[in-house]
Every structure is written in C-alpha cells, then in structure tokens.
Backbone as CSV, one residue per row, in Angstrom:
resi,resn,N_x,N_y,N_z,CA_x,CA_y,CA_z,C_x,C_y,C_z
1,UNK,24.365,2.972,-6.016,23.048,2.679,-5.596,22.860,1.209,-5.500
2,UNK,22.192,0.762,-4.451,21.872,-0.682,-4.268,20.383,-0.897,-4.164
3,UNK,19.844,-1.821,-4.915,18.430,-2.174,-4.886,18.270,-3.579,-4.244
4,UNK,17.268,-3.620,-3.317,16.990,-4.872,-2.683,15.485,-5.174,-2.765
5,UNK,15.142,-6.350,-3.173,13.711,-6.725,-3.242,13.205,-6.882,-1.823
6,UNK,12.011,-6.457,-1.535,11.317,-6.512,-0.251,10.038,-7.289,-0.371
7,UNK,9.961,-8.499,0.148,8.769,-9.353,-0.072,8.475,-10.067,1.236
8,UNK,7.514,-9.518,2.049,7.099,-10.243,3.223,6.289,-11.462,2.838
9,UNK,5.760,-11.540,1.672,5.100,-12.742,1.147,5.676,-13.054,-0.219
10,UNK,5.537,-14.263,-0.702,6.202,-14.649,-1.931,5.265,-14.756,-3.134
11,UNK,3.963,-14.721,-3.005,3.104,-14.945,-4.150,3.311,-13.919,-5.232
12,UNK,3.685,-12.671,-4.890,3.844,-11.672,-5.921,5.059,-11.958,-6.845
13,UNK,6.058,-12.556,-6.264,7.280,-12.881,-7.065,6.872,-13.738,-8.244
14,UNK,5.962,-14.730,-7.962,5.491,-15.574,-9.031,4.727,-14.805,-10.102
15,UNK,4.151,-13.625,-9.736,3.421,-12.799,-10.704,4.322,-11.791,-11.397
16,UNK,5.624,-11.772,-11.029,6.575,-10.928,-11.694,6.842,-9.559,-11.059
17,UNK,6.431,-9.342,-9.814,6.738,-8.111,-9.153,7.036,-8.325,-7.691
18,UNK,7.881,-7.389,-7.171,8.200,-7.359,-5.743,7.198,-6.506,-5.014
19,UNK,6.951,-6.796,-3.747,6.130,-5.992,-2.913,6.721,-4.611,-2.707
20,UNK,8.051,-4.548,-2.726,8.718,-3.267,-2.601,10.149,-3.379,-3.141
21,UNK,10.709,-2.181,-3.444,12.072,-2.102,-3.872,12.805,-1.119,-2.965
22,UNK,13.761,-1.616,-2.194,14.538,-0.780,-1.317,15.738,-0.304,-2.045
23,UNK,15.875,1.034,-2.183,17.008,1.667,-2.887,17.858,2.349,-1.848
24,UNK,19.118,1.975,-1.709,20.019,2.521,-0.705,21.075,3.430,-1.442
25,UNK,21.514,4.408,-0.728,22.508,5.334,-1.179,22.749,6.259,-0.005
26,UNK,22.714,7.568,-0.186,22.871,8.508,0.903,21.653,8.349,1.880
27,UNK,20.510,8.021,1.352,19.353,7.709,2.198,18.783,6.420,1.649
28,UNK,17.869,5.836,2.368,17.219,4.604,1.950,15.789,5.012,1.464
29,UNK,15.438,4.618,0.266,14.132,4.882,-0.260,13.508,3.554,-0.684
30,UNK,12.233,3.397,-0.253,11.473,2.179,-0.536,10.320,2.609,-1.480
31,UNK,10.292,1.927,-2.632,9.146,2.122,-3.569,8.236,0.892,-3.390
32,UNK,7.061,1.127,-2.883,6.151,0.040,-2.533,5.168,-0.184,-3.695
33,UNK,5.092,-1.369,-4.170,4.087,-1.751,-5.124,2.664,-1.528,-4.566
34,UNK,1.716,-1.369,-5.460,0.333,-1.182,-5.032,-0.109,-2.358,-4.135
35,UNK,-0.663,-1.997,-3.008,-1.168,-3.040,-2.055,-2.679,-2.993,-1.993
36,UNK,-3.308,-4.180,-2.088,-4.747,-4.278,-2.045,-5.113,-5.187,-0.890
37,UNK,-6.370,-5.515,-0.813,-6.884,-6.338,0.279,-6.679,-7.792,-0.032
38,UNK,-5.424,-8.224,-0.092,-5.006,-9.597,-0.385,-4.383,-10.183,0.886
39,UNK,-4.686,-11.457,1.093,-4.017,-12.110,2.273,-2.643,-12.575,1.914
40,UNK,-1.929,-13.187,2.810,-0.589,-13.667,2.647,-0.403,-14.705,1.504
41,UNK,-1.496,-15.330,1.123,-1.418,-16.325,0.037,-1.846,-15.771,-1.282
42,UNK,-2.148,-14.438,-1.313,-2.529,-13.792,-2.552,-4.016,-13.954,-2.861
43,UNK,-4.837,-14.204,-1.900,-6.283,-14.332,-2.117,-6.959,-13.011,-1.765
44,UNK,-7.856,-12.569,-2.598,-8.533,-11.287,-2.273,-9.465,-11.475,-1.093
45,UNK,-9.663,-10.465,-0.306,-10.500,-10.486,0.889,-11.431,-9.297,0.864
46,UNK,-12.505,-9.393,1.614,-13.500,-8.348,1.910,-14.170,-7.773,0.687
47,UNK,-14.630,-8.631,-0.229,-15.303,-8.154,-1.395,-16.560,-7.339,-0.952
48,UNK,-16.703,-6.156,-1.538,-17.817,-5.255,-1.308,-17.699,-4.427,-0.046
49,UNK,-16.599,-4.530,0.733,-16.472,-3.845,1.989,-15.282,-2.858,1.895
50,UNK,-15.569,-1.641,1.505,-14.507,-0.640,1.292,-13.643,-0.386,2.547
51,UNK,-14.296,-0.237,3.691,-13.527,0.007,4.931,-12.545,-1.108,5.228
52,UNK,-13.046,-2.348,5.136,-12.156,-3.461,5.404,-11.056,-3.616,4.343
53,UNK,-11.374,-3.356,3.076,-10.338,-3.401,2.049,-9.268,-2.354,2.261
54,UNK,-9.723,-1.123,2.642,-8.752,-0.059,2.939,-7.862,-0.413,4.064
55,UNK,-8.468,-0.982,5.116,-7.651,-1.332,6.317,-6.642,-2.420,6.004
56,UNK,-7.054,-3.437,5.240,-6.128,-4.533,4.926,-5.084,-4.065,3.931
57,UNK,-5.424,-3.237,2.995,-4.465,-2.650,2.069,-3.418,-1.867,2.817
58,UNK,-3.825,-1.106,3.859,-2.852,-0.372,4.650,-1.987,-1.332,5.500
59,UNK,-2.631,-2.379,6.029,-1.869,-3.414,6.758,-0.756,-3.999,5.881
60,UNK,-1.055,-4.179,4.571,-0.115,-4.706,3.641,0.969,-3.731,3.325
61,UNK,0.659,-2.415,3.257,1.689,-1.414,3.079,2.630,-1.468,4.293
62,UNK,2.042,-1.534,5.511,2.834,-1.617,6.773,3.740,-2.820,6.757
63,UNK,3.301,-3.947,6.240,4.085,-5.147,6.223,5.306,-4.964,5.314
64,UNK,5.106,-4.305,4.174,6.228,-4.039,3.312,7.233,-3.108,3.963
65,UNK,6.686,-1.998,4.566,7.510,-1.069,5.248,8.260,-1.731,6.384
66,UNK,7.586,-2.554,7.152,8.244,-3.234,8.328,9.354,-4.162,7.835
67,UNK,9.143,-4.859,6.740,10.188,-5.768,6.181,11.441,-4.987,5.860
68,UNK,11.234,-3.685,5.511,12.390,-2.841,5.140,12.927,-2.041,6.320
69,UNK,12.369,-2.330,7.544,12.858,-1.609,8.737,12.246,-0.195,8.790
70,UNK,11.082,-0.007,8.227,10.399,1.279,8.233,9.009,1.177,8.779
71,UNK,8.336,2.251,8.911,6.939,2.314,9.371,6.182,3.334,8.568
72,UNK,4.905,3.470,8.913,4.073,4.508,8.217,4.646,5.892,8.376
73,UNK,5.435,6.125,9.467,6.034,7.386,9.699,7.082,7.750,8.571
74,UNK,7.553,6.729,7.889,8.544,6.963,6.783,7.963,7.248,5.454
75,UNK,6.641,7.145,5.358,5.991,7.409,4.029,6.129,8.845,3.676
76,UNK,6.577,9.115,2.452,6.678,10.485,1.955,5.631,10.666,0.836
77,UNK,5.125,9.592,0.342,4.085,9.674,-0.735,3.218,8.426,-0.702
78,UNK,1.947,8.647,-0.865,1.007,7.531,-1.019,-0.017,7.846,-2.049
79,UNK,-0.147,6.923,-3.012,-1.101,7.049,-4.106,-2.261,6.157,-3.801
80,UNK,-3.460,6.609,-3.962,-4.663,5.846,-3.655,-5.455,5.725,-4.990
81,UNK,-5.675,4.492,-5.351,-6.463,4.192,-6.559,-7.737,3.497,-6.103
82,UNK,-8.902,3.938,-6.622,-10.158,3.334,-6.192,-11.147,3.242,-7.366
83,UNK,-11.986,2.255,-7.245,-13.040,2.097,-8.267,-14.265,2.850,-7.900
84,UNK,-14.248,3.476,-6.668,-15.438,4.293,-6.239,-14.971,5.396,-5.330
85,UNK,-14.650,6.584,-5.881,-14.136,7.685,-5.128,-15.120,8.125,-4.015
86,UNK,-16.381,8.179,-4.332,-17.377,8.660,-3.324,-17.422,7.657,-2.133
87,UNK,-17.406,6.398,-2.427,-17.440,5.382,-1.362,-16.120,5.458,-0.543
88,UNK,-15.013,5.637,-1.206,-13.749,5.754,-0.516,-13.758,6.937,0.469
89,UNK,-14.272,8.081,0.025,-14.308,9.238,0.876,-15.110,8.981,2.148
90,UNK,-16.125,8.143,2.073,-16.945,7.794,3.272,-16.093,7.051,4.282
91,UNK,-15.055,6.400,3.824,-14.232,5.526,4.704,-12.808,6.045,4.801
92,UNK,-12.511,7.271,4.331,-11.161,7.772,4.253,-10.572,7.910,5.656
93,UNK,-11.389,8.017,6.662,-10.914,8.109,8.063,-10.093,6.897,8.448
94,UNK,-10.328,5.730,7.846,-9.525,4.512,8.114,-8.062,4.797,7.839
95,UNK,-7.843,5.436,6.663,-6.475,5.750,6.270,-5.930,6.954,7.004
96,UNK,-6.733,8.042,7.081,-6.249,9.250,7.781,-5.911,9.007,9.239
97,UNK,-6.734,8.273,9.933,-6.469,8.018,11.365,-5.140,7.278,11.547
98,UNK,-4.909,6.243,10.757,-3.660,5.475,10.941,-2.468,6.272,10.563
99,UNK,-2.502,7.095,9.517,-1.394,7.956,9.164,-1.213,8.999,10.272
100,UNK,-2.274,9.540,10.777,-2.200,10.540,11.823,-1.541,9.970,13.076
101,UNK,-1.933,8.765,13.458,-1.387,8.108,14.635,0.118,7.933,14.478
102,UNK,0.585,7.741,13.217,2.037,7.617,12.964,2.671,8.938,12.745
103,UNK,1.950,9.965,12.927,2.427,11.364,12.644,3.002,11.479,11.254
104,UNK,2.285,10.872,10.296,2.732,10.904,8.906,1.693,11.691,8.110
105,UNK,2.142,12.496,7.229,1.284,13.294,6.323,1.926,13.279,4.968
106,UNK,2.010,12.065,4.361,2.654,11.975,3.080,1.907,12.698,1.942
107,UNK,2.627,13.122,0.920,1.939,13.625,-0.210,1.052,12.524,-0.770
108,UNK,-0.083,12.901,-1.307,-1.109,11.943,-1.670,-1.774,12.265,-2.982
109,UNK,-1.996,11.286,-3.768,-2.830,11.422,-4.974,-3.930,10.361,-4.912
110,UNK,-5.186,10.749,-5.210,-6.254,9.780,-5.269,-6.824,9.802,-6.683
111,UNK,-6.917,8.632,-7.279,-7.419,8.487,-8.632,-8.594,7.488,-8.651
112,UNK,-9.614,7.842,-9.330,-10.722,6.941,-9.651,-10.363,6.190,-10.917
113,UNK,-10.522,4.874,-10.842,-10.201,4.025,-12.015,-11.362,3.104,-12.328
114,UNK,-11.360,2.626,-13.488,-12.471,1.740,-13.944,-12.448,0.397,-13.178
115,UNK,-11.286,-0.155,-13.002,-11.125,-1.367,-12.215,-9.682,-1.523,-11.799
116,UNK,-9.446,-2.438,-10.868,-8.082,-2.764,-10.445,-7.720,-4.119,-11.013
117,UNK,-6.496,-4.540,-10.903,-6.000,-5.759,-11.515,-6.783,-6.997,-11.048
118,UNK,-7.173,-7.051,-9.797,-7.876,-8.204,-9.215,-9.361,-7.873,-9.135
119,UNK,-10.194,-8.623,-9.804,-11.674,-8.320,-9.717,-12.142,-8.369,-8.249
120,UNK,-13.030,-7.397,-7.978,-13.552,-7.295,-6.593,-12.789,-6.360,-5.689
121,UNK,-11.576,-6.027,-6.054,-10.803,-5.063,-5.289,-11.269,-3.643,-5.604
122,UNK,-11.460,-2.847,-4.557,-11.934,-1.464,-4.768,-10.954,-0.401,-4.453
123,UNK,-9.837,-0.801,-3.792,-8.834,0.231,-3.430,-7.423,-0.400,-3.509
124,UNK,-6.474,0.430,-3.897,-5.058,0.026,-3.985,-4.222,1.188,-3.545
125,UNK,-3.256,0.906,-2.670,-2.427,1.933,-2.083,-0.970,1.653,-2.539
126,UNK,-0.304,2.714,-3.002,1.071,2.625,-3.510,1.869,3.679,-2.733
127,UNK,2.982,3.303,-2.146,3.741,4.250,-1.352,5.204,4.371,-1.616
128,UNK,5.775,5.477,-1.241,7.193,5.724,-1.250,7.641,6.132,0.146
129,UNK,8.636,5.472,0.677,9.098,5.815,1.979,10.576,6.060,2.005
130,UNK,11.053,6.911,2.918,12.477,7.270,2.982,12.867,7.213,4.439
131,UNK,14.081,6.643,4.661,14.601,6.554,6.016,16.074,7.130,5.964
C-alpha cells in the first residue's frame, strides 16, 4: 500500500493535517479531510450563509478530488456535519444537485454537532473516493 498526501493548498499542513490521503493498491482510495467554507489561505468565508458555505465546502472537496485525479463521480461516501440540521435541509439541494450532475450517489451520513473547529462555520463535508 502506498499513501500520498493530497494538498491543493498548504495552510492545513501547518495545522497538522492533509486535505486528503491517497491510498494506492489494487484500487486508489482517497480519504478526504473535512472541508469547510475556507478560502485558499485558510480564511473562513460566508459567515451566516448556509447555502454559500455548503457550496464552497463542496468546491473544496472537488479541489482535493481534482488534485488526486478524481471528481465528484468517484465519491463513495460523504459525511455531512452541521451546526443546524434544519437550516442545512433547506439548502440541501446545493449538495444534491451537484452530486446528481456528477451522477454520484455516495453513501451519506449527516450529523448535527454543537460546533465545528472554526467558529462561524456551519457545515463540514468529509468524503471517501475510489478510482
């Protein structure tokens, strides 16, 4: 088995984690760290805007996938963590439409949490992809 760090941005390395871990063997599996509405410099964006946070979080998942030569179509699992389940459901179409456009229907878990690591963040997406 071979593991390769996948980091389309570098700020996370300074915090002690990779954006993704590419594991190669008979197939390639990417374990994607939780992605939030952070820009390329690690600054939180869209405070108070669930739809925008969800869209940017998914953009960040796509960036990690793309760096590993994958796309949303390769997702086999996505975990959704949110500080407001009811509000997330109002904007869930942001996620569902992009996954649908990629013809992806990964297994999914949604969890309501008290807070996320970065204050002001309302949603975090964690994925596993296989190619």
